[in-house]
N, C-alpha and C positions, 0 to 999 in steps of 0.2 A: 540683662534685662529680662524680667519674668515674662514668660509667654502665657497667654490666656486663649487657648484655641476655641473654647466655646464662645467667648466674647467676640473673637474675630468672626466666627460663624454667624453670631447674632447680628453683627454690624459689619458686613463685608467691605464697605467703603473705607474702613479704618486705615488712615494714612496711605490711601491709594488712588485719590482723585485730585488732579488729572494725571498724576504720575505715581508710581509705586515707590515705596521706601527703597533707597539705594539707586534709583534711576536718576538720570540727569534732569533737573527741572527744566521745563520748556514752556513757552507761551502757549496758550490754548484758548479757543473759543468754545464756551460751554453753553450750548443753546438750551432754552427753557424746556423744550420738548424732551431733551436728553437727560435732564437732572434726575438723579436716582430718587425714587419715591419709596417711602416706608410708612407704615402705620402700626406703631407699637407703643406699649406703655409699661412702666415698671410694676404695674398691677393690672390684673385682667379687668376688662369692661370699660376702659377709657382710652382706647387707642387714639393717638394724635397724628393726623396727616403731616408728613414731613418730607421736604425735598433737600437733599444734600447737594451743595454746589461744589465744595472743595473739602478734601481732607488730606493733609500732608503732615509730616512730622512737626511742622511749624505753625500751621493754622487749620482750623476747621470752620466752615461757614455754611449757611443754608437758610432755609425759610421753613416755618411750620405754621399750622393753622389751628386756632382754637375756635371750633364752631360756636354759633350763637347758643348761649345757655350752657356751654360746657366749660371744662377746666383742664389743666394739666397737673399731674400729681407732683408732690415735693421731691426735689433732688438737689444735688450740688455738683460742682466741678472743681478740679484742683487749680483752675486758672480763672481770671475774670471773664464775664460773658456780657458784652454790650448787646443791647437790643435796639431795633428801630421798628416802629409800628408803621407798616405799609398801608393797612386799612383796618377799620374797626376800632374798638376800644378794649384795652386789657387792664385789669386790676392785678398788679404784680405784688406778691406778698411774701414776707419771710414768715414761715409757720412757727419759728421759734420765738418770735417777738410780737407777732400780729401786725407788724408794720406793713402798710399798703400804700402803693403809689398808683395814681390813675394815669394811664398812658393812652393818648388818642392819636389818630393818624398824623404822621409827621413828627411825633414825639420820639425821644430817645431816652435810654436808661442804661445803667451799668449794674450788673450783679457782681459783687466782690467775690474773689476766689474763696471757696469753701462755704459760702453762704447758701444755706438751704433756701429754696424758693419754689413757689407754686403760683399759678395765675388763673384767673377766672374771667369769663366773658359773660357779663350780665346784659349785653345788648341784643339787638335783633339782627345784627350783621356779623358774618364770620370775621374773625380777627386774624390777620396775617402778620407774622413777626419775622423780620430778618435778624439773624444772630451770628456772632463770631466768638470762637473760643481759641485763643492762641495756645500752641503746644499741646499737651495732653488733654484729651477730651473728658475722660471719666476717671474716677478715683480707683485705686487698687481695691478698696473695699467693695465697690460696685462690681468690679471684674471678678473678685473672689466669690461673690454671691452668684454671679452667672455661672462660674465654674462648678460651684457646689449645688447648683439647681435650687438655691434657696431665695432667689430674688423675689419671686411671686409670694413666697411664704413670709419672708421677713420685710419685704418692701425696700425701696431705695432709702426711705426715711423711716426710722424706727420709733420716733417719738410721736406724741399726739400734737397736732397743730393747735396753737393758741388762737381762738376766735371768739367773737362776741357771742354770748349765750351758749358757750361750750361747757364742757364738764370740768375744765380747769383754766386758771387765768395766767399761768406762766410756766415756762420750762426752766429747770434748774440751770443756773449759770448765765441766763439771758435776762435782759430788761424786758418788761412787758409794756407794749403800747397801750394796753387797756388801762394802765395807771393814769393815762392822760385824760380819761373820762372824768376825772375829778376836777380838771380845769383846762378847758380848751377854748380859744387859742392862746391862753396866757393873759397876763395883766395888761390893760391899756396904759398909755403913758401917764394919764392922770385918771382920777375916779370918774370924771365927767366927759372924757373924750369919746367921740363916736369911733366905731371900728368898722372899716369896710372888710368884709369877710369873703374875699375872692375864692372861687372854687379851688384854686391851687393851694389854699391854706386849710382846706377841710380835712377832717380826720376820717379817713376811709377805713372801714372794718368789714372783713368777711364775717357774716352772721350765720351761726349754726355749724355744728361739727360734722355734718354729713354733706359732702360736696354735691351730691345729686339734689339736695334740698337747700343749698346755701343761697343767701341773697346778700345784697350789698346795703350796708347802712353807712351813710356819710354825714357826720355831724359837723355843723359849722359853729356850734356853741355847746359847751358842757360845763356844768359845775356840780357841786355835791347834791343839789336839789333839782336842777332843771337840765334838760337836753333839747336841742332843736336840730333837725337835719332832714335828710332825704333818704327814702328807701327805694330800692330798684330791684325788681324781679324780672328775669328773662321770660320769654314767652312760654306759657304753659308750665311754669315752675310752681310746685307746691312745697311748702316749708315744713320743718319739724315744729311740733308744738312747743311753745315757750310760755313762760310766766315770769314777769318781772315786777318789782315793787314800785312801779311807776304807773300813774294814769297816762294814757296815750290819747292824743287827738290827731287823727290821720286824715289828710285831705288829698284825694286822688287828683293828680295833674296830667296823667296820660294813661290810657288803657283802662282795664277793669280789674278791680281788686275784690276778691272774695275772702272774707274773714270767717273762719270756722271756729266755733266755740267747742273746745275739746270735751268729749263725753256727752254731748247733746246733739240734736239734729239741727240746731240753729246755725244759720249762715247769714252773713251780712254782705250783700252784693253792692259795691259802690262804683259808680261811674265817675267820669271827670266832673269835678266840682262838688261831688258828694263827700261827706265827712263821716268817719267812723270814730266813735268814742269807746275806749276800753278801760274799765276800772283796773286798779292795781291787782296783781296776783291772780288774774283770771287767765287760765291757760287757753291759748288760741294758736292758730296757724293761719298762714296766708296762701292764696293761690292767685296766679295771674291767668286770666282766661281771655279768649279772643285770639286774634291774629297777630298781636304784637305784645311786647312786654308791658309792664306796669311800673309807673313812677308815682310816688306820693311824698308829700312833705309831712313831717311828723314832729309834734311837740310833746314833751314828756315832763311830768312832775312827780318827784318821789313822794310816796305816802308812808310815813313812819308808823 
């Protein structure tokens, strides 16, 4: 078995809580105050608070937090990783496909083995996630980067995430969730059937390719000409400028939304109940101001 001394130094709990590899397994009471605490990230500037409960040759488990308005960077594991949301809301995404699932307190999810994943907290409350990984925790490639001191340079994930309004719409070898913007949620049973579009059916998309400026767009309906959905910005979030071939009508439902028109001094400050209209192809950015995040409903129509 290949040894990775720098990896072991980076993560000392590796296969040694509550018993070291080779020791006889024994029952143990692991009190919350004694859980090992770490705060690290595969890239500088986004350390994630993490508490390790157990790490043995057979199972790893613990809890980590994604603070309000923050995210965790993409990575993968050689074994599946079930999640349970203890509190808060997490938008869990595959950066290769742009697939996003919304998880709220009490919800559970599973990340398949080798699937790259990252997560965003667009809410006003810290999100705490309990996790489990059976067997080996990290890939050999991850450990090799640690040994070669190239992890921060190359990153855990070396491709570019696929996101709405990013600089590319797919990664080679993967399907793109963005293709579903052409038709969501699919065809009704007949041409005149009503459709109840429960939140669990919405198309959630991370919007913007800079995590520090990303926001959530959740569409309940899309076709080639029209889109309808919700946008959500965490507290004090400002977004990257964007320009799309759609007219937008935005109604603020919570918080305060400031829309800045790129290249001008003009800003549109909208409170709850106010509406912002944006012509097609006008470059703009958003900002959430005040003591809480901002939510708005948005309707879009393509202009050819």
